[in-house]
N, C-alpha and C positions, 0 to 999 in steps of 0.2 A: 345532614351528613351522609355521604353514600359510603357503605363499608364493602370492602374487597378482601380477598386473601392475598392478593399479590398486586401492587401499583408499581409500574416500571417508569421511571424518569428519563425520558428520552427514546425517541423511536428509529435510531440508526440501525446497523446490522446486528449491534449487540442486543438493543433495545427490543427491536420489533420481533426478532427470533426469539428471545427470552419469553416475550409475551404469547407467543403462539405455541411453545412448547409448555408453559404454565397452563395455559387453557386445554391443551391437550391431555395434561395430567388431572384436569379436573377442576383446577383452580378459578375462581372468580376474578377475572383479572382486568385491569384498567392500564393504558398507557397514556403518559403525559408528553405532548409535543408542542413547542413555541412556534414551530416553523411548518416545513412539509415532512409528512411522513417519509421515513427512509433516512433521514438525516443526512449528513455530510456526505457519506458514501453514495448514496443513490442519487442526490440532487447536486451536490458540487464536488464529488471526489471520484471515487473508483469507475462509476458507470459513465457518466458524462465525458470524462477524460479518455476513456477506451474508445467512445465514439469520435471525438476529435482525432484520435491517433489513427483510427481505421481510415478516416477520411485523408489523412497525410500520407497512409500506406497506398491507397488506391491512387491517388495523385502521382505518388512516385511509380508505382507499377505503369501509368499510362505514360509518363514521360520516358519509360525505359521500354516501350512496347516492342522497339526494334530488337532488343535482346532476344525476344521470343518469336521473331520472325513476323511480327505484326506492325501495321502502320496505324498510328493515331496522330491526326493532324490538328494543329492549333488547340492543344490541351491548355486549359487554364482553369483557376479555381475561383469561386464567389466565396470569399471569407465569411461574409454575412450568412450565407445558405449553410455553410459548414458548422457555424456556431448555432444557428437555428436547428440543424439537425440533431446536435448534441443535446441541446435544451428538450427536443421532442423525445428523444430517448429517455432522458431523466424523467421527464413527465410520465411517460407511458410505465416507467418502473414504479415511481411513486403511487401512481393509480392503482397497480398491482398489488402494492403493500395495503392501500385502502380495502381492497378486495379481500385481502387475506385477514384483515381484522375483522370485517363483517362475517366472513365464512367460520371465523373461530369464536364468534361472539365475544370479542374484547372491546370493551368501552374506550373510545378515543376521546380524550380529553384535551382540549386545544386550549393552550395558555402557557404561562412561565410558571413552573413548578418550584416551590420553596419547601424544603423539608422542615418538620416541626416536631419537638419532642413528643413522645407518647404514640410513635408509628402513625403519625398525620403528615399529609401533604396539602399545602394551600397553594391554589392554582388561580393566578390573574389572568383573566382573559383581555383580548384586545379592547374592549369597552371599560377596562379598570375594574370590572367586578372580581372580587375574590371569593372562591368557594374552598371550603375545607373538605378533605377526604381522608378516611382512615383505612388501614389495612393491617392484616397480620404480619405481613412481609413488604418491605420497600426495597427496590432494587434500583440503585442510581447507575444510569448509563447516558451520561450528559456528553461524552465524547471530548473532542479536542478542536481547536482552530489553529491557524497560522500563527507560529512563534514569531515575535517582532524583537529585533536587536535595537539598542539604543543608537547605533549608527546607522540603522534602516528602519526610521518610523514610517510605516505603511500610511499613504494619504489616500489610497484607492484610485490614484490616477495617473502618478508619476513612479511612485513606490508602491508596488502592488503585492498582493499574495495570490494563492491559487485561485481563489473565487473570482477575481477580476479577471485573471489570466484565461478564463473560460468563456467570459462574456465581453471582450473587447469590441468596441463599435467599429474600429477600423485595424487591420493589421499593421504593426510597427515595422518600420524598415530596419531599425536596429534594437537589439535587446540585449541587456545584461542579466545573465541568471547567476544568483548567489545561492550556492548550495547545490551539491551534486548527489543528493540522495534520490530516491526514486521519484518524488514530486518533481524535483529540479531538472532531472535528466528526462523525464517524459515531455515535460512542456519544452525544452531545449530541442529535442527531436521533432516535435510537433511544429514549432516556429519557424525551425530551419528546414523542415521539408515543405514548408508552406511558402518559403522564399525570404523570410526575414533572417537578417546577419545577426547571429548569436554568438556570445561570448559566456563561457561557464566559469564562474570564480569559486573555487574550492579551498577551504582552509587547510584541510590535510593534504598529505602527499599524493593520495589516489582519488580518482573520481569513484563513486559508488563505495565509499570507504568500509562498509560493513561487509562487502562481498571478498572471495578469495582475490589475492593479488594477480592471479593469471587473469581472472575475468575482468578486474579492474583495467589491467593494462590493455586487454584485447577491445574492450569497449572504448577505451581512449584513442586507439588506433582506428577504430570504426567511426567514431564521431568526427575526428580530424578529417578522415578521408571524405565524409559527408560535408566538410566545410565549416563544422563548429569549432570555435577557437576555444582552447582549453587552458586555463590558468590554476595549476595546482599550488599548495603551499602558499596561497594567497589570501589576502584578507581586504574586503572593503571596508575602509576606515570613515569615510565620510561621503555623502552624495549631496550635490549642488542641485537643487531643481528649480532655481531662480529664473533660468532662460528658458527657452522654447521646450528644450529637451531636459536630459539630466546629464550631468557629469559625475562619474563615479572614480574617487580616488582609491586605487588598490595598491595595498602595501606588499611588495614580493620580494624574494630573496635579493633580487638586483636592485631594489630601490622603489620609489613609488611611480605609479603610472596613472595618467587620467583617461578613463574610457568614456567616450560620448556615445549617448544612445538616446531613443525616445523615452525608454522607461527601463526600470529595474524589476524584476521580479525576485522577491525574496522567499527563498525556499530553504530555510534554515531549520526546519524540523516544526515541532507543533506544541501547543500548549494546553494542557488539560483545563476543561470548563469545570472548575470546582469552586469558582468564587460566586458569592451570592446565592448559594442554594441551600443554606442554613446548616451548613456542616458545624460550623462553630456553636451554633444555637443547640444542637443535637449533641454536641460533643464528640464527634466523629473525628477519629485521629487522622492526621495527613503527615506527609514527610516528603520534602522536595517535589512538590507539585502533584503529589499522587496521594489517593487515599488507601491507607494500609487495611489489608484483607488477609484473611488466612487461606488454606489451600482450596476452600470451598465458597470463598469471596464473601464472607462475613466480616464486618467491620467490628470494631471494638464494643459498638452499641448493638445488644441484640436486636434483631428484627430489622436491621439495616444492612444492605449488601451493596456491593458495587463491583461493576465489570466492566472491561473495554479499555479506552485510552486513559481512563481516569484511574486506574491501579497499575502497579508495576508489570512489566512484561512488553512483549513486542506491540505497538500501537498499528494493528492490522485488522481488517474487517473479519476475517476469518477466525482471528483469535477472540474478538469480541462475541462472535456468535457461538463459538465452542464454550467459552467462559460462562455465558448464560444459560446455555443448555444444561452444562454441569451443575451451576448453582441451583437452578429451580429443581433438578432431579433429587439434588441433596435435600432441599427444602421438603421434597415429596417423600424423604426416607428411603430412596432408592439407593442400591449400591453403586457408588461411582468412585473413580480413582482421580486422583490430582492430574491435571494437565500436564503434558510432557513439554515444557517450553524449548526443549533441547531438539524436538522434532517438529517444529513449525516451518512451512516452507515460507521464503520471500520471494516476490516477483516483481520485476520492472518490466514494463510494456513499451521499451523504446525499440528501436530496430538497428541492431539485432535485439531480440529479448534476453532477459537475464531471468534465471530462476536457481534458487539454491535452498538446501536443508542441511542441517547438521554443522559439524566443524569445518573450519577452512584448514588448509595444510598447515599453515602456521599455528592455529590453535591446537590442533593434534599433536603437533611437535613439542609445544609448551606444556602440554597435558602429560608428557612424556610417554606418549604411545610409540611404539615402534611400527611403521606403516607402511603400506604398499599403494603406491599412487598409480593410476591408469589415466590416460588421456586419448581420447579420438577425436580428430579434428572433423568437422562436416566438409571440408574439401575431399574427403576420402569416402564419403557418403554417396551412393548412387542417387538416392531420393533428393538430397540437397543439391546436387548437380543438376539433376532434371529440374527442380524447381526454381534454379537459379539463386540459390540461397547457401552460399558455399561458407559465409562467415561464421566463424566461432567454433565451439568444442563442448564436449562432455568429459568433466573430470571427476574422477571417483577417488575417495580415500578409505583404506580398510585398515583395521587393525591385523598387523601381520600375525599375531599370535592366535586369536581366536577366529579371524574373518568376520567380525563384526563390521557393519557398514557406517562407518564414522561420517561422512559426508559426501554429498554430490552437489556439483556446481556447473551450471549449463549457461553458455551464451550462444544465441543463435536463433534461426526462424522457428516460432512455435513451441519454444521450450517451457513457456509457462503452462503448457497443456501435458508436458512430459513429465514434469518434477514429481508428480503425485506417485509414480512407479517407485521412487526412492523413499517418499514418506511411508507408503503401505509396507514396503519391504523392512525399513527400518522399525516400524511398528511391531511387525512379525518377527523380528530378530533374524531376519534373513541373512544367510552368509553370501560371500563373494561366489563361492562355487555354486551354489542354488541359483543365484542370478544368471550365471553362466549355461547353467542347463535348462532355463527356462527359455524355450524357443520364442524369438522375437520375429515378428513379421517381416518380411523383405518385398519390395524396397519401403523403408519407413525411415524418419528421422529417430524413432525409437530405438533402431537397431544400434545407434552410436552408444546407448547406455550398456548394452550387453558387450560391445567391442571395447568400451573403456575399461569395464571390468575385466575383459580378457586382456587387456594391455597391462592392467595390474598385477596379473598372475602370469605374465609371460607366455600367453596363448593367442594373442591378437592375431586375426587372419588377413585383414585388409590394410594393414601398414607395413 
């Protein structure tokens, strides 16, 4: 039996980052992975989807070359080559994690890991051989997978999840996307941009329902303008896969409607990977598909910790990484403070992009704040006009009494790279007046943040 200070179960952006930080802190560390290093994020999630979306964006640019005074004749796409590029990007990132494991002297154990009492992990390799390892601390970072609804059982061919959506052999002519969270919207944008006829079905009244209502409405307008059909307050009750394609029955406020398509993409959220990993045998407490932990990710059983999609909180790669770092720093007796889940940015990489942090306007009002709201449209931005990306806006929400920055909501080109300004400012408890007096470069998209703040305080110049 090999003994370690820390064993991490799962090598996604939670697991591998945790392992690296543990090694940096002097812990003898191992990581257990049943598939590819990097987990879903690097292999089947964040990274390969962004590669697909970039191809779609470039294709759109080429189709609209005349808008920039350019001529591009006979522009076409090779769907297979687009998918291949995405896989190559993912493979490159996974190799990068392999390099980081070697560099940080982390032992990589390939196989399916199961927790055992007494701070042990049993790993079953591909050839069926089982080996037991022990550690002073075990960190569970097994992530999540595509959630299945009873009315949408995934068969991997006609009713698919995000994984199959990334590697289809041929491009579908028609597609129904169920769910309009980040995953659903990103795939709807990608396939529509590539020429597929896309219909999005959302159970709630607004697309991207976690976002500020103004952002949801703007995105719906942009998607419809791009040719995507949107059905909100609607539910897919059954799917008939017996024919050549699929027939999805959709229940709407006006009655039932049947949509015909080549396939249905189910993007109705995720399901934590907490089954068959030994939680019951060890006695680790769970509730509603999540492992229960304290502020430092300790479970109810000493020596066992959990981070990422398997614990309560936002199921995002950057959250998992932050939780893992905090967890091992606490194990190392460093002074750490609990993560502020109210200051976690969320991003959706469709076109226009969405980025947000903090409270929506509705949430701020419900919490009883007296608020100042500012909004600056990219149609008034010089950089946006020059770039040909005038869709969207920046919206800011401040507490009128103390000037606290309560929320920031953006929709537009490149906003996922701009949201960090609001995250850092909120972390530093920056007031609206301080943002106003911080000189922003011109011409940039980021000026819109300063202008939106100026609008909240009645000082906006370019509106």
